[in-house]
VEXMI-690624 format. One line per field, with one value per residue (C-alpha): x, y, z; residue number from 0. Coordinates in Angstrom, 2 decimals, always signed. Layout:
N
px <- c(X	...) $
py <- c(Y	...) $
pz <- c(Z	...) $
i <- c(NUM	...) $
END
This chain:
132
px <- c(-135.93	-134.46	-133.21	-135.24	-132.20	-129.80	-127.68	-127.62	-131.42	-131.62	-129.40	-131.37	-134.69	-133.62	-132.81	-135.86	-138.34	-137.00	-139.01	-142.42	-145.15	-142.87	-143.95	-142.62	-144.34	-143.21	-144.01	-143.04	-140.91	-138.84	-139.06	-140.75	-140.85	-143.78	-146.14	-149.02	-146.66	-143.42	-140.30	-137.70	-137.25	-134.50	-132.92	-133.34	-132.46	-130.88	-131.28	-128.23	-128.43	-127.11	-130.25	-128.32	-130.11	-127.92	-129.25	-128.42	-129.52	-127.93	-129.22	-131.85	-134.24	-134.98	-137.26	-135.26	-135.73	-134.89	-131.82	-130.51	-131.13	-129.17	-126.20	-126.46	-126.41	-122.90	-121.67	-120.37	-122.47	-125.79	-127.93	-131.29	-133.45	-135.74	-139.41	-139.16	-136.26	-138.42	-140.56	-137.56	-136.37	-132.64	-130.74	-127.80	-125.61	-125.18	-121.72	-119.88	-122.71	-122.41	-125.47	-125.58	-125.61	-128.27	-130.42	-130.09	-131.00	-133.93	-135.11	-135.10	-137.06	-139.42	-140.11	-140.92	-143.59	-144.88	-147.86	-146.87	-147.58	-145.07	-142.47	-142.68	-141.91	-138.52	-137.80	-138.53	-136.16	-133.44	-133.88	-133.64	-130.44	-128.92	-129.58	-127.92) $
py <- c(-106.01	-102.55	-100.36	-97.15	-95.41	-96.43	-93.42	-94.52	-94.76	-91.28	-89.88	-91.73	-90.62	-86.96	-87.20	-89.28	-87.11	-83.96	-84.80	-83.13	-84.86	-87.79	-89.84	-92.85	-96.04	-99.53	-102.05	-105.71	-104.89	-102.19	-98.40	-97.44	-93.93	-92.96	-90.36	-92.37	-95.26	-96.35	-94.82	-96.29	-98.97	-98.95	-102.36	-105.48	-109.11	-110.82	-114.50	-116.02	-118.87	-121.17	-120.43	-118.40	-115.26	-112.22	-109.31	-105.75	-103.68	-100.47	-100.55	-98.70	-100.26	-98.05	-98.26	-96.76	-96.55	-100.05	-98.81	-96.94	-100.01	-102.16	-99.78	-99.58	-103.37	-103.39	-101.79	-104.04	-102.30	-103.16	-106.29	-107.65	-107.81	-110.66	-110.22	-106.78	-107.51	-109.24	-106.09	-103.85	-102.73	-102.73	-102.61	-100.33	-100.73	-97.30	-97.76	-95.65	-93.56	-89.78	-87.72	-86.06	-89.43	-90.74	-87.67	-88.08	-91.77	-91.15	-88.40	-90.86	-93.42	-90.71	-89.65	-93.27	-93.56	-90.11	-88.43	-86.21	-82.98	-83.96	-85.20	-81.82	-80.08	-81.77	-81.19	-77.48	-77.34	-79.12	-76.66	-73.69	-75.10	-75.63	-71.99	-70.60) $
pz <- c(-35.81	-35.30	-32.49	-32.24	-30.70	-33.50	-34.54	-38.20	-38.18	-36.62	-39.40	-42.08	-40.59	-40.70	-44.40	-45.36	-43.49	-45.18	-48.32	-48.76	-46.74	-45.90	-42.91	-41.05	-40.00	-39.03	-41.74	-41.50	-38.46	-40.14	-40.43	-43.69	-45.14	-47.33	-48.76	-50.23	-51.04	-49.38	-50.94	-48.56	-45.93	-43.31	-42.81	-44.90	-45.41	-48.39	-49.23	-50.92	-53.44	-50.69	-48.68	-46.11	-44.98	-44.38	-42.34	-43.40	-40.38	-41.72	-45.28	-47.25	-49.72	-52.72	-55.74	-58.60	-62.34	-63.68	-65.60	-62.55	-60.40	-62.84	-62.63	-58.83	-58.51	-59.99	-56.76	-54.00	-51.35	-53.02	-53.00	-54.09	-50.96	-49.99	-50.84	-52.48	-54.84	-57.46	-57.74	-58.51	-55.07	-54.35	-51.09	-50.33	-47.25	-45.68	-44.14	-46.72	-48.16	-47.89	-47.04	-50.49	-52.23	-49.86	-50.47	-54.28	-54.17	-51.84	-54.19	-57.09	-55.08	-53.85	-57.45	-58.31	-55.63	-54.64	-56.26	-59.21	-57.30	-54.59	-57.06	-58.80	-55.51	-55.17	-58.85	-58.34	-55.35	-57.36	-60.24	-57.85	-56.31	-59.76	-60.67	-57.55) $
i <- c(0	1	2	3	4	5	6	7	8	9	10	11	12	13	14	15	16	17	18	19	20	21	22	23	24	25	26	27	28	29	30	31	32	33	34	35	36	37	38	39	40	41	42	43	44	45	46	47	48	49	50	51	52	53	54	55	56	57	58	59	60	61	62	63	64	65	66	67	68	69	70	71	72	73	74	75	76	77	78	79	80	81	82	83	84	85	86	87	88	89	90	91	92	93	94	95	96	97	98	99	100	101	102	103	104	105	106	107	108	109	110	111	112	113	114	115	116	117	118	119	120	121	122	123	124	125	126	127	128	129	130	131) $
END
């Protein structure tokens, strides 16, 4: 379901694995990035009301705060993914996403799923960067 040598995956992997104790595994045929729980999936599928299934091989699935997710879903490059969408996950096509935006969105998803001690680590780094 994915190409291990994909350059977009390599870029995404570098960003996702930069979070404290982040690891990668293959789950349901797709790369998943996690600490104790998954905070991002690379690649997804979307089922349209017509029944058509659209593949998004260069997308990230994120678990954001419900209000943030609602705002994100107003963008044209987002979608509600099959299977995980009903539990609050959203999909974002990566074609036009800058690394800073990706890092911020991954940080939000990471905070939603990581243990509190790890979430505090990225908050501490963000606070240090804001001061400098």
